DODRENLO-518468 format. One record per residue (C-alpha): residue in one letter; y, z, x. Coordinates in nm, 2 decimals. Last residue first. Layout:
residues N
A;Y;Z;X
...
END
This chain:
residues 194
W;-4.25;0.38;5.22
R;-4.34;0.72;5.10
P;-4.64;0.88;5.27
K;-4.87;1.06;5.03
Q;-4.86;1.43;5.07
P;-5.19;1.61;5.11
P;-5.27;1.87;4.84
P;-5.17;2.22;4.92
A;-5.45;2.44;5.07
P;-5.59;2.69;4.82
P;-5.48;3.05;4.86
L;-5.72;3.26;5.06
E;-5.93;3.49;4.85
R;-5.88;3.85;4.92
A;-6.19;4.06;4.95
D;-6.19;4.36;4.71
I;-6.48;4.25;4.49
A;-6.50;4.52;4.22
F;-6.37;4.28;3.95
L;-6.66;4.05;4.02
F;-6.91;4.32;3.97
G;-6.74;4.43;3.65
A;-6.73;4.07;3.52
S;-7.11;4.04;3.58
V;-7.17;4.37;3.39
L;-6.96;4.23;3.10
Y;-7.15;3.91;3.11
T;-7.49;4.09;3.10
L;-7.37;4.30;2.81
S;-7.30;3.99;2.60
T;-7.66;3.88;2.66
G;-7.79;4.23;2.56
L;-7.58;4.21;2.24
M;-7.76;3.87;2.17
A;-8.07;4.08;2.09
F;-7.89;4.16;1.76
P;-7.95;3.81;1.64
A;-8.24;3.82;1.60
T;-8.47;4.11;1.64
F;-8.44;4.40;1.89
L;-8.78;4.42;2.05
Q;-8.91;4.06;1.98
F;-8.57;3.91;2.05
L;-8.54;4.10;2.38
L;-8.89;4.00;2.49
G;-8.83;3.63;2.40
A;-8.50;3.64;2.59
L;-8.67;3.80;2.89
A;-8.93;3.51;2.89
P;-8.64;3.26;2.87
G;-8.46;3.42;3.16
G;-8.75;3.46;3.40
I;-8.80;3.10;3.51
E;-8.44;2.98;3.50
A;-8.33;3.32;3.62
T;-8.56;3.29;3.93
A;-8.41;2.94;4.00
D;-8.06;3.08;3.98
T;-8.14;3.37;4.21
I;-8.31;3.13;4.46
G;-8.00;2.91;4.46
L;-7.76;3.20;4.50
K;-7.96;3.33;4.79
A;-7.98;2.99;4.95
N;-7.61;2.94;4.91
G;-7.54;3.26;5.09
D;-7.78;3.18;5.37
L;-7.62;2.84;5.42
I;-7.27;2.99;5.39
L;-7.33;3.26;5.66
E;-7.20;3.05;5.96
R;-6.88;2.98;5.77
D;-6.79;3.34;5.71
I;-6.80;3.48;5.36
L;-6.56;3.49;5.06
A;-6.37;3.16;5.06
P;-6.70;2.97;5.11
L;-6.86;3.16;4.81
Y;-6.57;3.09;4.57
A;-6.63;2.71;4.52
H;-6.99;2.75;4.40
D;-6.89;3.03;4.16
A;-6.58;2.85;4.04
I;-6.79;2.55;3.93
D;-7.05;2.78;3.78
F;-6.80;2.98;3.58
L;-6.64;2.66;3.45
A;-6.97;2.53;3.33
S;-7.05;2.87;3.17
A;-6.71;2.88;2.99
A;-6.78;2.53;2.85
G;-7.13;2.62;2.74
V;-7.00;2.95;2.58
F;-6.74;2.74;2.40
V;-6.98;2.49;2.26
A;-7.25;2.75;2.18
A;-7.00;2.97;1.99
V;-6.88;2.68;1.78
Y;-7.24;2.57;1.70
I;-7.34;2.93;1.62
Q;-7.04;2.96;1.39
A;-7.13;2.63;1.21
M;-7.49;2.75;1.17
T;-7.36;3.04;0.97
L;-7.35;3.42;1.01
A;-7.17;3.60;0.73
N;-7.41;3.87;0.64
L;-7.17;4.13;0.79
W;-7.43;4.24;1.04
A;-7.50;3.87;1.11
A;-7.13;3.81;1.17
L;-7.12;4.10;1.42
P;-7.44;3.99;1.59
I;-7.30;3.64;1.65
T;-6.93;3.74;1.73
L;-7.05;3.93;2.03
I;-7.15;3.60;2.19
L;-6.80;3.48;2.18
A;-6.66;3.80;2.34
A;-6.92;3.81;2.62
R;-6.87;3.44;2.70
V;-6.49;3.48;2.71
L;-6.52;3.79;2.94
D;-6.76;3.61;3.18
G;-6.55;3.30;3.20
A;-6.23;3.52;3.26
I;-6.41;3.70;3.54
M;-6.52;3.37;3.69
V;-6.17;3.21;3.67
H;-6.02;3.52;3.82
R;-6.27;3.51;4.11
R;-6.18;3.14;4.16
E;-5.82;3.20;4.23
T;-5.67;2.88;4.09
R;-5.57;2.54;4.24
D;-5.92;2.43;4.34
V;-6.06;2.55;4.01
F;-5.81;2.34;3.81
G;-5.89;2.04;4.03
G;-6.27;2.08;3.97
A;-6.23;2.14;3.60
F;-6.20;1.78;3.47
L;-6.54;1.61;3.50
G;-6.75;1.93;3.50
V;-6.57;2.06;3.19
V;-6.67;1.74;3.00
I;-7.03;1.75;3.13
G;-7.08;2.12;3.08
P;-6.93;2.09;2.73
G;-7.24;1.88;2.62
R;-7.50;2.15;2.70
A;-7.45;2.39;2.41
F;-7.34;2.13;2.16
A;-7.63;1.90;2.24
A;-7.88;2.19;2.21
L;-7.73;2.30;1.88
L;-7.74;1.94;1.75
G;-8.11;1.93;1.83
L;-8.16;2.27;1.66
E;-7.98;2.15;1.35
F;-8.22;1.85;1.34
P;-8.52;2.07;1.38
T;-8.40;2.27;1.08
A;-8.24;2.61;1.11
H;-8.40;2.91;0.93
I;-8.06;3.10;0.94
T;-8.18;3.42;1.09
L;-8.50;3.34;1.28
I;-8.44;2.98;1.37
A;-8.06;3.00;1.44
T;-8.10;3.32;1.63
M;-8.38;3.18;1.84
A;-8.18;2.87;1.92
F;-7.87;3.07;2.02
G;-8.09;3.32;2.21
E;-8.26;3.06;2.43
R;-7.93;2.95;2.58
A;-7.79;3.30;2.57
I;-8.09;3.44;2.75
R;-8.06;3.17;3.02
A;-7.68;3.24;3.06
G;-7.73;3.61;3.07
F;-7.99;3.57;3.35
S;-7.75;3.36;3.55
S;-7.46;3.61;3.48
V;-7.67;3.90;3.61
T;-7.76;3.72;3.92
Q;-7.42;3.57;3.98
A;-7.26;3.91;3.95
A;-7.51;4.07;4.19
W;-7.46;3.78;4.44
L;-7.08;3.82;4.41
R;-7.11;4.19;4.46
M;-7.33;4.13;4.77
END
């Protein structure tokens, strides 16, 4: 249940961040359509690169630790946005950099999340567990952008990004509270030597 709670909060945070970067760029810096296109590419591009290379890393690492680190990195990066805005120092370059690294941390979190579930629950519960995580992710995909719009209307850009950062901290807290031990990964098979 703690994994499900962490994934729920993190999924909503990811959707709010995705919309929040663009809303912050538009409302604070008056970004052009070209800059928004670059921002979308920078935010989603790292997922492809991380996805290609992170599987082996996640297999050799405790997944819960990877997920907690991903949440904390995303929270810290997103906190730089309202801080820079408060100091009147927010630039499009900073938003690009934050979007790249938040996208990479999100991809790593997602890979570890899917790999962690089988290590946490019994085999006969995996189908139900995956279904719950899938429904939660779909719900966040629908509700996250609406929630982002509400947050930006209530708290203005970019200070609504504080709420996104908070979701990652809450997710990390839920993950930290999981007391089940993860089994160490199996060693890779040895190739026979001739």
